[in-house]
C-alpha positions as protocol buffer text, in pm:
chain_id: "A"
residue {
  index: 1
  type: MET
  ca { x: 0 y: 0 z: 0 }
}
residue {
  index: 2
  type: LEU
  ca { x: 147 y: 329 z: -119 }
}
residue {
  index: 3
  type: GLU
  ca { x: 197 y: 599 z: 126 }
}
residue {
  index: 4
  type: LYS
  ca { x: 56 y: 941 z: 61 }
}
residue {
  index: 5
  type: PRO
  ca { x: 317 y: 1208 z: 69 }
}
residue {
  index: 6
  type: SER
  ca { x: 294 y: 1431 z: 357 }
}
residue {
  index: 7
  type: ASP
  ca { x: 196 y: 1796 z: 336 }
}
residue {
  index: 8
  type: LYS
  ca { x: 544 y: 1891 z: 451 }
}
residue {
  index: 9
  type: THR
  ca { x: 707 y: 1725 z: 158 }
}
residue {
  index: 10
  type: ALA
  ca { x: 478 y: 1904 z: -83 }
}
residue {
  index: 11
  type: THR
  ca { x: 554 y: 2231 z: 83 }
}
residue {
  index: 12
  type: ASP
  ca { x: 930 y: 2170 z: 52 }
}
residue {
  index: 13
  type: ASP
  ca { x: 896 y: 2087 z: -314 }
}
residue {
  index: 14
  type: ALA
  ca { x: 707 y: 2405 z: -379 }
}
residue {
  index: 15
  type: ARG
  ca { x: 980 y: 2606 z: -211 }
}
residue {
  index: 16
  type: ALA
  ca { x: 1254 y: 2431 z: -407 }
}
residue {
  index: 17
  type: ARG
  ca { x: 1110 y: 2525 z: -755 }
}
residue {
  index: 18
  type: PRO
  ca { x: 1220 y: 2867 z: -880 }
}
residue {
  index: 19
  type: SER
  ca { x: 957 y: 3126 z: -922 }
}
residue {
  index: 20
  type: LEU
  ca { x: 884 y: 3269 z: -1273 }
}
residue {
  index: 21
  type: PRO
  ca { x: 911 y: 3644 z: -1326 }
}
residue {
  index: 22
  type: PRO
  ca { x: 586 y: 3821 z: -1350 }
}
residue {
  index: 23
  type: VAL
  ca { x: 467 y: 3878 z: -1703 }
}
residue {
  index: 24
  type: ALA
  ca { x: 461 y: 4245 z: -1789 }
}
residue {
  index: 25
  type: PRO
  ca { x: 177 y: 4380 z: -1994 }
}
residue {
  index: 26
  type: ASP
  ca { x: 240 y: 4453 z: -2369 }
}
residue {
  index: 27
  type: GLU
  ca { x: 459 y: 4763 z: -2424 }
}
residue {
  index: 28
  type: PRO
  ca { x: 511 y: 4953 z: -2758 }
}
residue {
  index: 29
  type: HIS
  ca { x: 856 y: 4900 z: -2941 }
}
residue {
  index: 30
  type: THR
  ca { x: 1081 y: 5209 z: -2954 }
}
residue {
  index: 31
  type: LEU
  ca { x: 1318 y: 5299 z: -3256 }
}
residue {
  index: 32
  type: ASP
  ca { x: 1684 y: 5388 z: -3208 }
}
residue {
  index: 33
  type: LEU
  ca { x: 1697 y: 5706 z: -3413 }
}
residue {
  index: 34
  type: GLY
  ca { x: 2070 y: 5743 z: -3365 }
}
residue {
  index: 35
  type: LYS
  ca { x: 2142 y: 5406 z: -3519 }
}
residue {
  index: 36
  type: LEU
  ca { x: 1898 y: 5473 z: -3802 }
}
residue {
  index: 37
  type: GLU
  ca { x: 2063 y: 5805 z: -3876 }
}
residue {
  index: 38
  type: LEU
  ca { x: 2405 y: 5640 z: -3873 }
}
residue {
  index: 39
  type: VAL
  ca { x: 2293 y: 5370 z: -4114 }
}
residue {
  index: 40
  type: GLN
  ca { x: 2138 y: 5631 z: -4340 }
}
residue {
  index: 41
  type: ARG
  ca { x: 2457 y: 5838 z: -4336 }
}
residue {
  index: 42
  type: TRP
  ca { x: 2672 y: 5536 z: -4426 }
}
residue {
  index: 43
  type: SER
  ca { x: 2431 y: 5450 z: -4703 }
}
residue {
  index: 44
  type: GLN
  ca { x: 2478 y: 5797 z: -4847 }
}
residue {
  index: 45
  type: TYR
  ca { x: 2855 y: 5761 z: -4821 }
}
residue {
  index: 46
  type: ALA
  ca { x: 2840 y: 5427 z: -5001 }
}
residue {
  index: 47
  type: ALA
  ca { x: 2619 y: 5573 z: -5273 }
}
residue {
  index: 48
  type: ALA
  ca { x: 2859 y: 5865 z: -5315 }
}
residue {
  index: 49
  type: VAL
  ca { x: 3154 y: 5626 z: -5339 }
}
residue {
  index: 50
  type: VAL
  ca { x: 2971 y: 5415 z: -5597 }
}
residue {
  index: 51
  type: LEU
  ca { x: 2889 y: 5731 z: -5796 }
}
residue {
  index: 52
  type: VAL
  ca { x: 3251 y: 5847 z: -5783 }
}
residue {
  index: 53
  type: VAL
  ca { x: 3375 y: 5505 z: -5894 }
}
residue {
  index: 54
  type: PHE
  ca { x: 3119 y: 5505 z: -6175 }
}
residue {
  index: 55
  type: VAL
  ca { x: 3225 y: 5853 z: -6289 }
}
residue {
  index: 56
  type: VAL
  ca { x: 3595 y: 5756 z: -6275 }
}
residue {
  index: 57
  type: LEU
  ca { x: 3530 y: 5438 z: -6474 }
}
residue {
  index: 58
  type: PHE
  ca { x: 3316 y: 5629 z: -6723 }
}
residue {
  index: 59
  type: VAL
  ca { x: 3584 y: 5897 z: -6773 }
}
residue {
  index: 60
  type: ALA
  ca { x: 3857 y: 5634 z: -6800 }
}
residue {
  index: 61
  type: GLY
  ca { x: 3648 y: 5438 z: -7048 }
}
residue {
  index: 62
  type: SER
  ca { x: 3581 y: 5752 z: -7252 }
}
residue {
  index: 63
  type: ILE
  ca { x: 3952 y: 5840 z: -7260 }
}
residue {
  index: 64
  type: LEU
  ca { x: 4041 y: 5485 z: -7365 }
}
residue {
  index: 65
  type: LEU
  ca { x: 3768 y: 5487 z: -7630 }
}
residue {
  index: 66
  type: ASN
  ca { x: 3889 y: 5822 z: -7767 }
}
residue {
  index: 67
  type: LYS
  ca { x: 4244 y: 5689 z: -7781 }
}
residue {
  index: 68
  type: GLN
  ca { x: 4125 y: 5384 z: -7969 }
}
residue {
  index: 69
  type: ILE
  ca { x: 3926 y: 5605 z: -8210 }
}
residue {
  index: 70
  type: ASP
  ca { x: 4232 y: 5827 z: -8262 }
}
residue {
  index: 71
  type: GLN
  ca { x: 4443 y: 5518 z: -8323 }
}
residue {
  index: 72
  type: ILE
  ca { x: 4191 y: 5387 z: -8574 }
}
residue {
  index: 73
  type: ARG
  ca { x: 4189 y: 5723 z: -8753 }
}
residue {
  index: 74
  type: ALA
  ca { x: 4569 y: 5729 z: -8753 }
}
residue {
  index: 75
  type: ASN
  ca { x: 4574 y: 5378 z: -8896 }
}
residue {
  index: 76
  type: ASP
  ca { x: 4321 y: 5482 z: -9161 }
}
residue {
  index: 77
  type: LEU
  ca { x: 4538 y: 5778 z: -9260 }
}
residue {
  index: 78
  type: LYS
  ca { x: 4843 y: 5553 z: -9268 }
}
residue {
  index: 79
  type: ILE
  ca { x: 4660 y: 5302 z: -9487 }
}
residue {
  index: 80
  type: LYS
  ca { x: 4547 y: 5581 z: -9720 }
}
residue {
  index: 81
  type: SER
  ca { x: 4902 y: 5718 z: -9734 }
}
residue {
  index: 82
  type: GLN
  ca { x: 5037 y: 5371 z: -9809 }
}
residue {
  index: 83
  type: GLY
  ca { x: 4769 y: 5333 z: -10075 }
}
residue {
  index: 84
  type: LEU
  ca { x: 4883 y: 5657 z: -10238 }
}
residue {
  index: 85
  type: GLU
  ca { x: 5244 y: 5540 z: -10223 }
}
residue {
  index: 86
  type: ILE
  ca { x: 5148 y: 5208 z: -10379 }
}
residue {
  index: 87
  type: LYS
  ca { x: 4955 y: 5391 z: -10652 }
}
residue {
  index: 88
  type: ALA
  ca { x: 5254 y: 5619 z: -10716 }
}
residue {
  index: 89
  type: ASN
  ca { x: 5486 y: 5318 z: -10735 }
}
residue {
  index: 90
  type: GLU
  ca { x: 5246 y: 5145 z: -10973 }
}
residue {
  index: 91
  type: ASP
  ca { x: 5246 y: 5456 z: -11193 }
}
residue {
  index: 92
  type: LYS
  ca { x: 5627 y: 5458 z: -11185 }
}
residue {
  index: 93
  type: ILE
  ca { x: 5633 y: 5092 z: -11282 }
}
residue {
  index: 94
  type: LYS
  ca { x: 5394 y: 5158 z: -11569 }
}
residue {
  index: 95
  type: THR
  ca { x: 5611 y: 5449 z: -11683 }
}
residue {
  index: 96
  type: LEU
  ca { x: 5921 y: 5230 z: -11666 }
}
residue {
  index: 97
  type: ASP
  ca { x: 5741 y: 4957 z: -11857 }
}
residue {
  index: 98
  type: LYS
  ca { x: 5654 y: 5207 z: -12128 }
}
residue {
  index: 99
  type: GLU
  ca { x: 6013 y: 5331 z: -12138 }
}
residue {
  index: 100
  type: ILE
  ca { x: 6140 y: 4974 z: -12161 }
}
residue {
  index: 101
  type: ALA
  ca { x: 5893 y: 4898 z: -12440 }
}
residue {
  index: 102
  type: THR
  ca { x: 6000 y: 5214 z: -12622 }
}
residue {
  index: 103
  type: GLY
  ca { x: 6362 y: 5117 z: -12576 }
}
residue {
  index: 104
  type: LYS
  ca { x: 6293 y: 4773 z: -12721 }
}
residue {
  index: 105
  type: THR
  ca { x: 6113 y: 4932 z: -13015 }
}
residue {
  index: 106
  type: ALA
  ca { x: 6404 y: 5170 z: -13068 }
}
residue {
  index: 107
  type: MET
  ca { x: 6662 y: 4893 z: -13058 }
}
residue {
  index: 108
  type: LYS
  ca { x: 6455 y: 4676 z: -13287 }
}
residue {
  index: 109
  type: SER
  ca { x: 6414 y: 4966 z: -13527 }
}
residue {
  index: 110
  type: VAL
  ca { x: 6787 y: 5023 z: -13530 }
}
residue {
  index: 111
  type: VAL
  ca { x: 6876 y: 4657 z: -13580 }
}
residue {
  index: 112
  type: TYR
  ca { x: 6585 y: 4569 z: -13811 }
}
residue {
  index: 113
  type: PRO
  ca { x: 6482 y: 4898 z: -13978 }
}
residue {
  index: 114
  type: ASN
  ca { x: 6232 y: 4736 z: -14217 }
}
residue {
  index: 115
  type: ALA
  ca { x: 6081 y: 4490 z: -13969 }
}
residue {
  index: 116
  type: ASN
  ca { x: 5796 y: 4700 z: -13831 }
}
residue {
  index: 117
  type: LEU
  ca { x: 5606 y: 5005 z: -13945 }
}
residue {
  index: 118
  type: LEU
  ca { x: 5637 y: 5285 z: -13688 }
}
residue {
  index: 119
  type: ASP
  ca { x: 5337 y: 5508 z: -13647 }
}
residue {
  index: 120
  type: THR
  ca { x: 5379 y: 5875 z: -13562 }
}
residue {
  index: 121
  type: LYS
  ca { x: 5358 y: 5823 z: -13186 }
}
residue {
  index: 122
  type: GLN
  ca { x: 5607 y: 5536 z: -13189 }
}
residue {
  index: 123
  type: ALA
  ca { x: 5845 y: 5730 z: -13409 }
}
residue {
  index: 124
  type: ASP
  ca { x: 5835 y: 6028 z: -13171 }
}
residue {
  index: 125
  type: GLN
  ca { x: 5891 y: 5798 z: -12873 }
}
residue {
  index: 126
  type: VAL
  ca { x: 6185 y: 5630 z: -13043 }
}
residue {
  index: 127
  type: LYS
  ca { x: 6334 y: 5970 z: -13131 }
}
residue {
  index: 128
  type: GLN
  ca { x: 6298 y: 6092 z: -12772 }
}
residue {
  index: 129
  type: PHE
  ca { x: 6448 y: 5770 z: -12638 }
}
residue {
  index: 130
  type: VAL
  ca { x: 6746 y: 5784 z: -12870 }
}
residue {
  index: 131
  type: GLU
  ca { x: 6811 y: 6152 z: -12805 }
}
residue {
  index: 132
  type: SER
  ca { x: 6791 y: 6107 z: -12426 }
}
residue {
  index: 133
  type: SER
  ca { x: 7019 y: 5803 z: -12443 }
}
residue {
  index: 134
  type: ILE
  ca { x: 7294 y: 5976 z: -12638 }
}
residue {
  index: 135
  type: ASP
  ca { x: 7581 y: 6083 z: -12415 }
}
residue {
  index: 136
  type: GLN
  ca { x: 7712 y: 6420 z: -12523 }
}
residue {
  index: 137
  type: GLY
  ca { x: 8035 y: 6358 z: -12336 }
}
residue {
  index: 138
  type: ASP
  ca { x: 8291 y: 6631 z: -12369 }
}
residue {
  index: 139
  type: GLY
  ca { x: 8113 y: 6817 z: -12649 }
}
residue {
  index: 140
  type: GLU
  ca { x: 7989 y: 6790 z: -13003 }
}
residue {
  index: 141
  type: LYS
  ca { x: 8283 y: 6579 z: -13115 }
}
residue {
  index: 142
  type: LYS
  ca { x: 8189 y: 6307 z: -12868 }
}
residue {
  index: 143
  type: ILE
  ca { x: 7816 y: 6292 z: -12933 }
}
residue {
  index: 144
  type: ALA
  ca { x: 7707 y: 6026 z: -13183 }
}
residue {
  index: 145
  type: ALA
  ca { x: 7551 y: 6131 z: -13513 }
}
residue {
  index: 146
  type: ARG
  ca { x: 7186 y: 6030 z: -13566 }
}
residue {
  index: 147
  type: VAL
  ca { x: 7007 y: 6007 z: -13899 }
}
residue {
  index: 148
  type: TYR
  ca { x: 6627 y: 5988 z: -13889 }
}
residue {
  index: 149
  type: ILE
  ca { x: 6474 y: 5856 z: -14210 }
}
residue {
  index: 150
  type: GLN
  ca { x: 6131 y: 5964 z: -14339 }
}
residue {
  index: 151
  type: ILE
  ca { x: 5950 y: 5813 z: -14634 }
}
residue {
  index: 152
  type: GLY
  ca { x: 5626 y: 5916 z: -14800 }
}
residue {
  index: 153
  type: ASP
  ca { x: 5503 y: 5575 z: -14915 }
}
residue {
  index: 154
  type: GLU
  ca { x: 5540 y: 5217 z: -14799 }
}
residue {
  index: 155
  type: ALA
  ca { x: 5673 y: 5122 z: -15141 }
}
residue {
  index: 156
  type: GLN
  ca { x: 5991 y: 5311 z: -15043 }
}
residue {
  index: 157
  type: ARG
  ca { x: 6054 y: 5113 z: -14722 }
}
residue {
  index: 158
  type: ALA
  ca { x: 6259 y: 4824 z: -14867 }
}
residue {
  index: 159
  type: ARG
  ca { x: 6504 y: 5054 z: -15042 }
}
residue {
  index: 160
  type: ALA
  ca { x: 6517 y: 5286 z: -14742 }
}
residue {
  index: 161
  type: ALA
  ca { x: 6613 y: 4984 z: -14528 }
}
residue {
  index: 162
  type: GLU
  ca { x: 6918 y: 4934 z: -14751 }
}
residue {
  index: 163
  type: VAL
  ca { x: 7015 y: 5295 z: -14684 }
}
residue {
  index: 164
  type: VAL
  ca { x: 6979 y: 5233 z: -14311 }
}
residue {
  index: 165
  type: ARG
  ca { x: 7222 y: 4942 z: -14321 }
}
residue {
  index: 166
  type: LEU
  ca { x: 7464 y: 5141 z: -14535 }
}
residue {
  index: 167
  type: LEU
  ca { x: 7466 y: 5435 z: -14292 }
}
residue {
  index: 168
  type: GLN
  ca { x: 7497 y: 5204 z: -13994 }
}
residue {
  index: 169
  type: LYS
  ca { x: 7813 y: 5059 z: -14145 }
}
residue {
  index: 170
  type: ARG
  ca { x: 7945 y: 5415 z: -14160 }
}
residue {
  index: 171
  type: GLY
  ca { x: 7888 y: 5447 z: -13783 }
}
residue {
  index: 172
  type: TYR
  ca { x: 7566 y: 5647 z: -13782 }
}
residue {
  index: 173
  type: ILE
  ca { x: 7274 y: 5572 z: -13549 }
}
residue {
  index: 174
  type: VAL
  ca { x: 6963 y: 5523 z: -13763 }
}
residue {
  index: 175
  type: PRO
  ca { x: 6652 y: 5469 z: -13544 }
}
residue {
  index: 176
  type: GLY
  ca { x: 6414 y: 5306 z: -13792 }
}
residue {
  index: 177
  type: ILE
  ca { x: 6206 y: 5438 z: -14077 }
}
residue {
  index: 178
  type: GLU
  ca { x: 5900 y: 5660 z: -14030 }
}
residue {
  index: 179
  type: ASN
  ca { x: 5625 y: 5692 z: -14287 }
}
residue {
  index: 180
  type: VAL
  ca { x: 5521 y: 6059 z: -14275 }
}
residue {
  index: 181
  type: GLY
  ca { x: 5317 y: 6061 z: -14594 }
}
residue {
  index: 182
  type: SER
  ca { x: 4991 y: 6125 z: -14407 }
}
residue {
  index: 183
  type: LYS
  ca { x: 5112 y: 6410 z: -14189 }
}
residue {
  index: 184
  type: ALA
  ca { x: 5385 y: 6599 z: -14374 }
}
residue {
  index: 185
  type: ARG
  ca { x: 5460 y: 6738 z: -14717 }
}
residue {
  index: 186
  type: ILE
  ca { x: 5692 y: 6506 z: -14902 }
}
residue {
  index: 187
  type: PRO
  ca { x: 5955 y: 6687 z: -15114 }
}
residue {
  index: 188
  type: ASP
  ca { x: 5987 y: 6613 z: -15482 }
}
residue {
  index: 189
  type: HIS
  ca { x: 6355 y: 6533 z: -15442 }
}
residue {
  index: 190
  type: SER
  ca { x: 6526 y: 6360 z: -15148 }
}
residue {
  index: 191
  type: GLN
  ca { x: 6679 y: 6594 z: -14892 }
}
residue {
  index: 192
  type: LEU
  ca { x: 6922 y: 6578 z: -14603 }
}
residue {
  index: 193
  type: ARG
  ca { x: 6802 y: 6827 z: -14343 }
}
residue {
  index: 194
  type: TYR
  ca { x: 7044 y: 6952 z: -14077 }
}
residue {
  index: 195
  type: TYR
  ca { x: 7031 y: 7193 z: -13782 }
}
residue {
  index: 196
  type: GLN
  ca { x: 7387 y: 7316 z: -13732 }
}
residue {
  index: 197
  type: SER
  ca { x: 7636 y: 7470 z: -13974 }
}
residue {
  index: 198
  type: ASP
  ca { x: 7961 y: 7418 z: -13785 }
}
residue {
  index: 199
  type: SER
  ca { x: 8254 y: 7218 z: -13917 }
}
residue {
  index: 200
  type: ILE
  ca { x: 8127 y: 6894 z: -13760 }
}
residue {
  index: 201
  type: ALA
  ca { x: 7787 y: 6927 z: -13927 }
}
residue {
  index: 202
  type: GLN
  ca { x: 7955 y: 7010 z: -14258 }
}
residue {
  index: 203
  type: ALA
  ca { x: 8171 y: 6699 z: -14236 }
}
residue {
  index: 204
  type: ASP
  ca { x: 7873 y: 6478 z: -14144 }
}
residue {
  index: 205
  type: THR
  ca { x: 7647 y: 6603 z: -14423 }
}
residue {
  index: 206
  type: LYS
  ca { x: 7925 y: 6571 z: -14680 }
}
residue {
  index: 207
  type: ASP
  ca { x: 7993 y: 6212 z: -14572 }
}
residue {
  index: 208
  type: ILE
  ca { x: 7624 y: 6114 z: -14579 }
}
residue {
  index: 209
  type: ILE
  ca { x: 7564 y: 6266 z: -14925 }
}
residue {
  index: 210
  type: THR
  ca { x: 7881 y: 6105 z: -15065 }
}
residue {
  index: 211
  type: THR
  ca { x: 7789 y: 5766 z: -14922 }
}
residue {
  index: 212
  type: LEU
  ca { x: 7443 y: 5773 z: -15077 }
}
residue {
  index: 213
  type: ARG
  ca { x: 7558 y: 5903 z: -15413 }
}
residue {
  index: 214
  type: GLU
  ca { x: 7796 y: 5607 z: -15434 }
}
residue {
  index: 215
  type: VAL
  ca { x: 7488 y: 5383 z: -15455 }
}
residue {
  index: 216
  type: ASN
  ca { x: 7314 y: 5613 z: -15703 }
}
residue {
  index: 217
  type: ILE
  ca { x: 7085 y: 5791 z: -15455 }
}
residue {
  index: 218
  type: PRO
  ca { x: 7099 y: 6166 z: -15521 }
}
residue {
  index: 219
  type: ILE
  ca { x: 7046 y: 6380 z: -15213 }
}
residue {
  index: 220
  type: GLN
  ca { x: 6995 y: 6754 z: -15200 }
}
residue {
  index: 221
  type: LEU
  ca { x: 7126 y: 6968 z: -14915 }
}
residue {
  index: 222
  type: PRO
  ca { x: 6925 y: 7280 z: -14824 }
}
residue {
  index: 223
  type: ASP
  ca { x: 7109 y: 7609 z: -14844 }
}
residue {
  index: 224
  type: ALA
  ca { x: 7057 y: 7682 z: -14476 }
}
residue {
  index: 225
  type: PRO
  ca { x: 7004 y: 7464 z: -14168 }
}
residue {
  index: 226
  type: ASN
  ca { x: 6665 y: 7426 z: -14007 }
}
residue {
  index: 227
  type: THR
  ca { x: 6625 y: 7634 z: -13693 }
}
residue {
  index: 228
  type: SER
  ca { x: 6521 y: 7466 z: -13370 }
}
residue {
  index: 229
  type: SER
  ca { x: 6643 y: 7518 z: -13016 }
}
residue {
  index: 230
  type: ASN
  ca { x: 6538 y: 7168 z: -12908 }
}
residue {
  index: 231
  type: VAL
  ca { x: 6761 y: 6975 z: -13150 }
}
residue {
  index: 232
  type: ARG
  ca { x: 7091 y: 6849 z: -13018 }
}
residue {
  index: 233
  type: PRO
  ca { x: 7414 y: 6853 z: -13223 }
}
residue {
  index: 234
  type: ARG
  ca { x: 7467 y: 6597 z: -13502 }
}
residue {
  index: 235
  type: HIS
  ca { x: 7094 y: 6542 z: -13553 }
}
residue {
  index: 236
  type: TYR
  ca { x: 7004 y: 6484 z: -13920 }
}
residue {
  index: 237
  type: GLU
  ca { x: 6685 y: 6396 z: -14105 }
}
residue {
  index: 238
  type: LEU
  ca { x: 6688 y: 6213 z: -14437 }
}
residue {
  index: 239
  type: TRP
  ca { x: 6364 y: 6282 z: -14624 }
}
residue {
  index: 240
  type: PHE
  ca { x: 6321 y: 6059 z: -14925 }
}
residue {
  index: 241
  type: GLY
  ca { x: 6128 y: 6243 z: -15194 }
}
residue {
  index: 242
  type: LYS
  ca { x: 5888 y: 6137 z: -15460 }
}
residue {
  index: 243
  type: ASP
  ca { x: 6182 y: 6055 z: -15689 }
}
residue {
  index: 244
  type: PHE
  ca { x: 6326 y: 5796 z: -15447 }
}
């Protein structure tokens, strides 16, 4: 049979348990305005710092972008300049090619005077090439004598070619045969035209006329030389007339 605890024991137990604090009635929460103000101030500082960083990055980016744009423009100008240089070099190459072609035509005309028919433009180019290639050296005695041959009809070319070879054997430079029948007045009788009247020119003209007369080709010599300031010494023109 269980024993019922005594009232004393119950009283001791009640004393041994700690007492709970009294529950206070509901009170309204209060805000710490100081902390809120501090947080707000730091938020403003952070926003200002972010704005400054953004502005710095934006300015730096703008400067870098402008530098890149300037570099691109500089590269464009450089490319354009190089393009102009390339174009100028191409023009020089074309000019050299033309000069080389003219030189080949001149040499071919000298070696094979009856091989090709020279038109007016080619004949002028050959004449300019030959004249620019002649070295005047120490004076008129050193410059080579040139004889340019003009015919008025293609039927005269074969015989004129024989004259070319004959004069070449005498040491004259004879740059081909030009048909001038369509652009110039052909004389009735063959002529040797000259531009100087000094002793060298007199010796040259006498030698040319004598050489041709030896093969039964009569040549007339004008009473006076042609006048031209652009003709170099020892330049002669052999115009075969209608009687050639």
